[in-house]
C-alpha positions in Angstrom: -12.3 4.8 -14.6 -14.5 1.8 -14.1 -18.3 2.7 -15.4 -19.9 -0.4 -15.6 -21.5 -2.4 -12.5 -18.5 -4.9 -12.6 -16.1 -4.7 -10.0 -13.2 -3.0 -11.3 -9.6 -4.7 -12.3 -6.6 -3.5 -10.2 -3.2 -4.8 -11.1 -0.7 -4.2 -8.3 3.0 -4.7 -9.2 5.0 -5.3 -5.6 6.3 -6.8 -2.6 5.0 -10.0 -1.0 6.7 -10.8 2.0 6.5 -12.8 5.6 5.9 -11.1 8.4 7.5 -12.1 11.9 6.0 -10.3 14.2 7.0 -9.5 18.2 4.8 -8.1 20.1 6.5 -5.7 23.2 5.7 -3.5 25.8 6.8 -0.8 23.6 9.6 -0.5 21.2 13.1 -1.4 21.9 16.0 1.9 22.1 18.6 1.5 20.1 21.3 -1.0 21.2 18.7 -2.4 23.8 17.9 -5.8 24.6 13.9 -6.1 25.0 11.9 -9.2 26.3 9.0 -9.6 24.0 5.4 -11.2 24.9 4.5 -13.9 21.5 5.5 -13.8 18.1 3.7 -14.9 15.5 4.0 -14.9 11.6 1.9 -13.4 9.3 1.7 -13.0 5.4 2.2 -9.0 4.2 4.0 -7.5 2.1 3.2 -3.8 0.8 2.2 -5.6 -2.8 0.3 -8.1 -1.4 -1.2 -6.3 1.3 -3.1 -3.2 -1.0 -3.9 -6.3 -3.1 -5.7 -8.4 -0.2 -7.2 -4.9 0.6 -8.0 -4.2 -3.3 -9.7 -7.6 -3.6 -11.5 -7.6 0.4 -12.8 -4.2 -0.6 -14.7 -5.2 -4.0 -12.0 -5.2 -7.1 -10.9 -7.9 -8.7 -7.1 -8.3 -8.4 -4.2 -9.4 -10.4 -0.3 -9.1 -8.8 2.9 -9.0 -10.1 5.9 -10.2 -8.2 8.0 -13.0 -7.2 8.6 -15.4 -4.4 11.4 -17.4 -3.3 10.9 -21.2 -3.5 10.5 -22.4 0.2 7.6 -22.5 2.2 7.3 -18.5 2.9 6.8 -18.5 -1.0 4.5 -21.0 -0.8 2.2 -19.8 1.9 2.7 -16.4 0.5 1.0 -17.5 -2.7 -1.6 -19.7 -0.9 -2.7 -17.2 0.5 -3.3 -14.5 -2.3 -4.9 -18.0 -4.1 -7.4 -18.6 -1.6 -8.3 -14.0 -1.7 -9.3 -15.1 -5.5 -5.9 -12.8 -6.5 -4.6 -13.6 -10.0 -1.3 -15.3 -10.0 -0.3 -15.9 -13.4 2.5 -12.6 -13.3 3.9 -14.0 -9.8 7.0 -15.4 -10.9 8.9 -18.4 -8.0 12.7 -17.8 -7.7 14.5 -21.0 -8.1 17.7 -20.5 -5.1 16.4 -17.3 -3.6 14.5 -17.0 0.2 11.3 -15.4 -0.3 11.1 -11.6 1.4 10.5 -11.2 5.1 9.6 -8.1 7.5 11.3 -8.5 11.0 8.3 -6.5 12.6 8.3 -5.3 16.7 4.6 -3.9 17.8 4.6 -2.0 21.2 1.6 -2.4 23.4 0.0 1.0 22.2 -0.2 -0.4 17.9 3.0 1.3 17.2 5.2 -0.5 15.2 9.3 -0.8 13.5 9.9 -2.9 10.1 13.2 -3.5 9.2 12.5 -5.6 5.7 14.8 -8.0 3.7 13.1 -7.9 0.1 14.4 -11.5 -0.8 12.9 -12.7 -4.2 11.2 -9.5 -4.3 15.0 -7.4 -5.4 14.7 -10.1 -8.6 11.2 -8.2 -9.7 12.5 -7.4 -13.2 11.6 -5.2 -16.7 11.3 -8.8 -18.0 8.2 -9.8 -15.6 6.8 -6.4 -15.7 6.4 -6.7 -20.0 5.1 -10.1 -20.2 1.9 -8.2 -17.9 1.7 -5.7 -20.5 -1.7 -6.7 -21.5 -3.1 -6.8 -18.1 -2.0 -4.0 -17.3 -3.5 -1.8 -20.4 -6.6 -3.2 -19.6 -7.0 -2.2 -15.6 -8.7 0.2 -14.2 -5.7 0.9 -12.1 -2.1 0.3 -11.8 -0.9 0.1 -7.8 2.8 0.2 -6.9 5.2 0.3 -4.2 9.0 0.1 -3.9 9.4 -2.7 -2.0 10.4 -4.1 -5.1 13.1 -2.3 -7.5 12.7 0.9 -9.1 13.1 0.4 -12.5 10.3 -2.6 -12.9 7.9 -0.2 -11.4 9.0 2.9 -13.6 8.2 0.2 -16.3 5.0 -0.6 -15.2 4.3 2.9 -14.6 5.2 3.8 -18.1 3.1 1.2 -19.5 0.1 2.1 -17.8 0.6 5.7 -18.8 1.0 4.7 -22.9 -2.0 2.8 -22.5 -4.5 5.4 -20.3 -4.3 3.4 -17.1 -4.8 5.7 -14.0 -1.8 4.8 -11.4 -1.4 4.5 -7.9 2.3 5.1 -6.5 2.7 4.5 -2.5 6.6 5.4 -2.4 7.3 3.0 0.4 10.4 2.7 1.2 10.8 6.1 0.2 13.6 7.1 -2.0 14.2 9.7 -4.5 12.4 9.3 -8.2 13.1 10.4 -11.1 11.5 13.8 -12.5 9.5 12.0 -15.0 7.8 9.5 -13.6 6.5 12.7 -11.1 4.5 13.3 -14.2 3.0 10.0 -15.2 1.5 9.3 -11.7 -2.0 9.8 -11.1 -2.6 9.4 -7.2 0.9 9.8 -5.0 0.2 8.3 -1.8 3.0 9.3 1.0 3.0 9.1 4.6 5.0 12.1 6.6 8.0 10.6 6.2 7.6 9.7 1.9 6.7 13.5 1.4 9.3 14.9 4.0 12.2 13.0 1.8 10.5 13.6 -1.4 9.8 17.3 -1.2 12.6 18.2 2.0 9.8 19.8 3.2 10.1 18.6 7.5 6.3 17.5 7.2 5.1 17.1 10.7 1.2 17.9 10.8 -1.4 19.3 8.3 -0.1 22.9 7.5 3.8 21.0 6.7 1.6 18.9 4.9 -0.3 21.1 2.6 3.1 22.6 1.6 4.6 19.1 0.3 1.3 18.5 -1.1 1.5 21.9 -3.1 5.1 21.1 -3.8 4.9 17.7 -4.8 1.7 18.7 -7.2 4.6 21.0 -9.0 6.6 18.0 -10.0 4.5 16.9 -11.9 1.6 14.6 -10.2 -1.7 14.6 -10.7 -2.6 14.4 -7.2 -1.3 14.4 -3.9 -3.0 12.3 -0.6 -0.5 12.5 2.3 -1.8 10.3 5.2 -0.9 11.7 9.0 -1.9 9.0 10.8 -4.3 9.7 13.4 -4.8 13.4 12.5 -6.4 12.5 9.1 -5.4 13.1 4.7 -4.6 16.3 3.3 -5.4 16.1 -0.5 -4.9 18.1 -3.5 -5.2 17.8 -7.2 -7.1 18.0 -10.2 -10.2 18.2 -7.8 -9.6 20.4 -5.7 -8.0 20.0 -2.3 -9.3 19.6 1.4 -8.4 17.9 4.9 -10.6 15.2 6.2 -9.7 13.9 10.1 -9.1 10.3 10.6 -12.0 8.0 12.2 -11.7 8.0 16.1 -11.2 4.1 16.9 -9.0 1.7 19.5 -5.8 1.7 18.1 -4.3 -2.5 18.3 -1.5 -2.5 15.8 -1.1 -0.3 12.7 0.3 -2.5 10.4 -0.4 -2.3 7.0 -3.3 0.8 7.7 -1.4 2.3 5.5 -1.7 -0.3 2.5 -5.7 -0.8 3.7 -6.1 2.6 2.8 -4.4 2.0 -0.5 -6.4 -0.6 -1.8 -9.7 0.6 -0.3 -8.9 4.2 -2.0 -8.0 2.4 -5.0 -11.3 0.5 -5.2 -13.3 3.6 -5.1 -11.7 5.5 -7.4 -11.4 2.8 -10.0 -15.0 2.6 -9.4 -15.9 6.2 -10.4 -16.3 7.8 -6.7 -15.0 11.4 -6.1 -11.7 11.9 -4.1 -13.8 13.0 -0.6 -15.7 9.4 -0.8 -12.9 7.4 -1.9 -10.7 8.9 0.9 -13.3 8.3 3.3 -14.2 4.7 2.5 -10.3 4.3 2.7 -10.2 5.6 6.0 -13.1 3.5 7.2 -11.4 0.6 6.2 -7.9 1.1 7.7 -10.0 2.4 10.8 -11.0 -1.0 11.4 -7.7 -2.6 10.3 -6.1 -1.2 13.0 -8.3 -2.6 15.6 -6.7 -5.9 14.8 -3.4 -7.6 14.9 -1.2 -8.3 11.8 -0.9 -7.2 8.4 -3.5 -9.2 6.2 -5.1 -10.8 9.1 -6.4 -6.7 10.2 -7.3 -6.1 6.6 -11.7 -5.9 6.4 -13.8 -7.2 3.9 -16.4 -4.2 2.0 -19.1 -5.9 4.4 -17.5 -5.8 7.4 -17.6 -1.9 7.0 -21.1 -1.3 7.6 -20.6 -3.1 10.8 -17.9 -0.7 12.1 -19.7 2.6 12.3 -16.8 5.2 13.5 -17.2 8.8 14.4 -14.8 11.7 13.0 -12.3 12.4 15.8 
């Protein structure tokens, strides 16, 4: 962990997508055509969102990923550059479209998302190996699963061999190799992801506790199960607990989980205890849901003092 006054270095291996967002009165039912209210394009992708969150909330950030040589790829890289994120290991893939996410947002703030990975699917172990030195000296490695699992596993192995703490947010959820669990310091899952990885239906706090224990049994050092408005269950090396979510007005939940991940990673990399890091991530996420969009919703560290929220 970072013990100096300098901002911690967080390396993010993951996706960058252009979000194509339609706002509608509600989410459509299966087979239904629904008229929306407005359309917008917003920089997104779970990897890029978590990188932006970490950068805005106090870290030095470098990203490893792929974009296409199209207009979306240019826009995505420009946005990350403006956040002062190191793009030396973001690769331009000729002949490939950049990743996109088709998102519908309801008037209550709920969303549904379909991702077309595009260039993100081209990320490979060669790209990751080129960033070995960067990962080895990082204060934390942060990964998700909107890119192929093989390069993510490679990045996690490099981090584990060099003593770099690893946060994995396995979204979209998929089965993981047994060896991978034992290399993860922080496994951050929502109810759907926890259920897929454990086979335990997760709907609320009691089930989340069982799922967290099951994941610890696989070798993960610390597990966090996010429950949306119900809060976060956590368990691991510093004990276990439940933290209620701040109460706030929800406009759009897009990137709330990514904002939490970035905030939590920054505070843990700074040496904060688990509960303090979780609370910081929750505060950041509580601000993000009051705004529309992915990266457009992510707050800066100074803003958290201006948006005081009370426990639910």
